[in-house]
C-alpha positions in Angstrom: -0.2 -38.9 6.4 1.6 -36.2 4.2 2.8 -33.0 6.2 1.3 -30.9 3.7 -2.6 -32.6 3.6 -2.3 -32.8 7.3 -2.2 -28.8 7.6 -3.7 -26.1 5.7 -1.1 -23.2 6.0 -3.2 -20.9 3.6 -4.5 -18.8 6.3 -1.3 -18.4 7.7 0.5 -17.5 4.4 -2.5 -15.1 3.7 -2.2 -13.4 7.1 1.7 -13.1 6.7 1.4 -11.4 3.0 -1.2 -9.2 4.3 1.0 -8.1 7.1 3.9 -7.5 4.7 2.0 -5.9 2.1 0.3 -3.1 4.7 3.6 -2.8 6.5 5.1 -2.0 3.2 2.8 0.8 2.4 3.8 2.7 5.2 7.1 3.8 4.1 5.9 4.0 0.5 3.3 6.7 1.3 5.8 8.5 3.5 8.3 8.4 0.7 5.8 9.3 -1.9 4.8 12.4 -0.2 8.2 13.5 0.5 9.4 13.3 -2.7 6.2 13.6 -5.0 3.7 15.5 -2.9 0.0 14.7 -3.2 0.0 14.7 -6.7 1.3 11.3 -7.5 -2.2 9.8 -5.9 -3.0 8.7 -9.4 -0.2 6.3 -9.4 -1.5 4.5 -6.3 -5.0 4.4 -8.1 -3.6 2.9 -11.3 -1.4 0.4 -9.3 -4.7 -0.3 -7.1 -6.9 -0.8 -10.2 -4.4 -2.8 -12.0 -4.0 -5.3 -9.0 -7.6 -5.8 -8.1 -8.2 -6.6 -12.0 -5.3 -9.0 -12.0 -6.9 -10.4 -8.6 -10.0 -11.2 -10.7 -8.0 -13.2 -13.3 -5.4 -14.9 -11.1 -5.9 -18.9 -11.2 -4.3 -19.5 -7.6 -6.3 -18.3 -4.6 -3.0 -17.3 -3.0 -2.1 -15.1 -5.8 -5.8 -13.6 -6.0 -6.0 -12.9 -2.3 -2.4 -11.1 -2.3 -3.2 -9.1 -5.6 -6.4 -8.1 -4.0 -4.9 -7.0 -0.5 -2.1 -5.4 -2.4 -5.1 -3.4 -4.5 -6.8 -2.2 -1.5 -4.0 -1.1 0.2 -3.0 1.1 -2.8 -6.5 2.6 -3.1 -6.1 3.1 0.9 -2.8 4.5 0.5 -4.2 7.4 -1.7 -6.1 8.8 1.5 -3.1 8.1 3.5 -0.9 10.3 0.8 -3.4 13.2 1.8 -3.3 12.8 5.3 0.7 12.7 5.4 0.8 16.2 3.7 -1.4 17.1 6.9 1.3 15.5 9.3 4.2 17.0 7.6 2.2 20.6 8.0 2.0 19.8 11.7 5.3 18.9 11.7 5.2 15.3 12.6 7.4 14.1 9.6 10.1 16.1 7.8 9.1 18.4 5.0 11.2 17.8 1.6 13.5 20.8 1.5 13.0 21.3 -2.3 9.5 21.4 -1.8 9.5 23.2 1.6 7.0 26.2 0.5 4.2 23.5 -0.7 3.6 22.5 3.2 3.1 25.9 5.0 0.0 26.6 6.6 
């Protein structure tokens, strides 16, 4: 019996990819808000919609699932971008000194 046919690693691979994508979006949202503010939300929208469209046409299940997770994480990131601005305003995260006036109460 071949090792690859004896075990199905698809679930594990999808789990790891999902974990990495979601984990990657945390610092991306923080850095995007720091450098660009919430005005860059449209980039998350475009990336999310493009990834979701790509997931519809991907020939491989793992690629399709990965693009779907990336797309929905990007769309979720839009809301987190606005929340991150609130967290900066509360002092939980540092404000960009070049944009300090934008975070006043």
